[in-house]
C-alpha positions as CSV (number, residue, x, y, z in Angstrom):
1,M,3.6,-28.6,12.4
2,F,3.8,-25.5,10.3
3,R,3.5,-22.0,11.5
4,V,0.8,-19.8,9.9
5,Y,1.4,-16.2,9.3
6,F,-1.3,-13.7,8.2
7,S,-0.2,-11.1,5.6
8,T,-1.0,-7.5,6.2
9,E,-3.5,-7.7,3.3
10,S,-5.3,-10.7,4.6
11,S,-5.5,-9.2,8.1
12,A,-6.9,-6.0,6.7
13,R,-9.5,-7.9,4.7
14,L,-10.6,-9.8,7.7
15,A,-10.8,-6.6,9.8
16,R,-12.9,-5.0,7.0
17,Y,-15.2,-8.0,7.0
18,I,-15.7,-7.8,10.7
19,I,-16.3,-4.1,10.7
20,Q,-18.9,-4.4,7.9
21,Y,-20.6,-7.2,9.7
22,R,-20.8,-5.2,12.9
23,E,-21.9,-2.0,11.1
24,Y,-24.6,-3.8,9.2
25,Y,-26.3,-5.0,12.4
26,E,-25.7,-1.7,14.2
27,N,-27.5,0.2,11.4
28,L,-30.2,-2.4,11.2
29,Y,-31.2,-2.0,14.9
30,K,-30.2,1.6,15.4
31,D,-33.4,3.7,15.9
32,S,-35.5,0.6,15.5
33,G,-37.7,1.5,18.4
34,I,-37.0,-1.8,20.1
35,W,-36.6,-1.2,23.8
36,S,-33.5,-3.5,24.0
37,E,-31.8,-2.2,20.8
38,D,-28.6,-1.3,22.8
39,Q,-28.4,-4.9,24.2
40,I,-28.9,-6.3,20.7
41,I,-26.2,-4.1,19.2
42,E,-23.8,-5.0,22.0
43,G,-24.5,-8.6,21.3
44,Y,-23.6,-8.2,17.7
45,I,-20.4,-6.3,18.6
46,S,-19.4,-9.1,20.9
47,E,-20.3,-11.7,18.3
48,S,-18.2,-9.9,15.7
49,K,-15.1,-10.1,18.0
50,E,-15.8,-13.8,18.6
51,R,-16.2,-14.4,14.9
52,K,-12.9,-12.8,14.1
53,N,-11.2,-15.1,16.6
54,E,-13.0,-18.1,15.3
55,I,-12.0,-17.4,11.7
56,M,-8.4,-16.9,12.6
57,K,-8.3,-20.1,14.7
58,L,-10.0,-22.1,11.9
59,V,-7.6,-20.9,9.2
60,T,-4.6,-21.5,11.5
61,S,-5.7,-25.0,12.4
62,R,-6.5,-26.0,8.8
63,L,-3.2,-24.7,7.4
64,S,-0.9,-25.9,10.2
């Protein structure tokens, strides 16, 4: 089995993607007037963290 290492650039690009994903939904629901907008935003923040882990696991499993 091979070891998979993420370069600094690939890690930075993944982090940028996750930040943009999260910010998109934060901006979409911020000041929307929906009574549960904080819960929705927190859900997307949580989902963005899970998505980062999922992407890293997927890449690692496919390349190892």
